[in-house]
C-alpha positions as CSV (number, residue, x, y, z in Angstrom):
1,X,226.6,67.4,119.4
2,X,228.4,70.4,119.2
3,X,228.6,74.1,119.8
4,X,227.7,75.7,116.4
5,X,228.4,79.0,118.1
6,X,232.1,78.1,118.4
7,X,234.0,78.9,115.4
8,X,236.7,76.2,116.4
9,X,234.1,73.5,116.8
10,X,232.1,74.6,113.7
11,X,235.5,74.0,111.7
12,X,236.2,70.8,113.3
13,X,232.6,69.4,112.6
14,X,232.9,70.6,108.8
15,X,236.1,68.6,108.4
16,X,234.4,65.4,110.1
17,X,231.4,65.7,107.6
18,X,233.2,65.5,104.7
19,X,234.3,62.0,105.6
20,X,232.2,59.0,105.0
21,X,231.5,57.4,108.5
22,X,231.0,53.5,109.0
23,X,227.6,54.5,110.2
24,X,225.1,57.3,109.6
25,X,225.7,60.3,111.9
26,X,223.4,63.0,112.9
27,X,225.4,66.6,113.4
28,X,223.4,68.4,116.2
29,X,224.3,72.0,116.9
30,X,223.1,72.4,120.4
31,X,223.7,76.0,120.1
32,X,220.3,76.3,118.0
33,X,217.7,76.9,120.6
34,X,215.0,75.1,118.4
35,X,217.3,72.0,118.6
36,X,215.7,68.9,120.5
37,X,217.9,67.8,123.2
38,X,218.5,64.7,124.8
39,X,216.2,63.8,128.1
40,X,217.7,65.1,131.2
41,X,220.2,67.6,129.5
42,X,220.3,71.2,129.2
43,X,221.6,73.3,126.0
44,X,224.3,75.0,128.7
45,X,225.5,71.5,129.6
46,X,225.8,70.3,126.0
47,X,227.7,73.5,124.9
48,X,230.1,73.1,127.6
49,X,231.7,69.7,126.1
50,X,231.6,68.0,122.8
51,X,228.9,64.9,123.0
52,X,228.1,61.9,121.3
53,X,225.0,59.6,121.3
54,X,226.1,56.3,120.4
55,X,223.7,53.7,118.2
56,X,222.8,52.2,121.7
57,X,221.8,55.5,123.1
58,X,224.5,56.0,125.6
59,X,225.4,59.8,125.6
60,X,229.6,60.2,126.0
61,X,231.1,63.5,126.5
62,X,234.7,64.5,126.1
63,X,237.7,62.4,125.1
64,X,235.4,59.3,125.1
65,X,233.0,61.0,122.6
66,X,235.8,62.0,120.3
67,X,237.2,58.4,120.4
68,X,233.7,57.1,119.6
69,X,233.3,59.5,116.7
70,X,237.0,58.9,115.5
71,X,236.4,55.2,115.4
72,X,233.7,55.8,112.7
73,X,235.7,57.9,110.5
74,X,238.4,57.2,107.7
75,X,241.7,58.7,108.6
76,X,240.8,59.0,112.4
77,X,240.4,55.4,113.3
78,X,244.0,55.1,114.3
79,X,243.4,57.7,116.9
80,X,240.7,55.6,118.6
81,X,243.1,52.7,118.4
82,X,245.8,54.8,120.2
83,X,243.1,55.6,122.8
84,X,243.1,52.0,124.2
85,X,246.9,52.2,125.2
86,X,247.2,52.3,129.0
87,X,246.9,55.8,130.3
88,X,245.9,57.2,127.0
89,X,242.2,58.1,128.0
90,X,243.5,59.8,131.0
91,X,245.8,61.8,129.1
92,X,243.3,62.7,126.4
93,X,240.8,63.9,129.0
94,X,243.2,66.2,130.8
95,X,244.3,67.6,127.5
96,X,240.5,68.3,126.6
97,X,240.1,69.8,129.8
98,X,243.1,72.3,129.4
99,X,241.6,73.1,125.7
100,X,238.3,73.9,127.4
101,X,239.9,76.1,129.7
102,X,241.6,78.0,126.6
103,X,238.4,78.0,124.3
104,X,237.1,81.3,125.2
105,X,240.2,83.1,124.7
106,X,240.8,80.9,121.3
107,X,237.2,81.8,120.1
108,X,237.9,85.6,120.8
109,X,241.2,85.4,118.6
110,X,239.6,83.6,115.9
111,X,236.6,86.0,115.7
112,X,238.8,88.9,115.8
113,X,241.2,87.4,113.1
114,X,238.2,86.7,110.9
115,X,236.8,90.2,111.4
116,X,240.1,91.7,110.4
117,X,240.1,89.5,107.3
118,X,236.7,90.6,106.2
119,X,237.9,94.3,106.3
120,X,240.5,93.6,104.2
């Protein structure tokens, strides 16, 4: 589940969608107000962090969600393997938290850049 209103998130999901996963994936844009959400969650909560629902129904967020996704994708599985190294998940969670703090500024920059390119 991803924030489709975020240009960075959308680009990343477009990259993943081009790959052939080991199992079927449902790409859920939680910025769509008509989208069904998992019980006990809100749109705001789901838009704040990347989420994955496993085949077993477990809802993962942050680095564990990315690792679960990467384990399904060719060319990305090595990152899932690296996450099993001691301390790797802690570092990945910390890095993701830093990214989330910078995400609003990065989104504004990407949107301004796209607007400038559209104007010529």
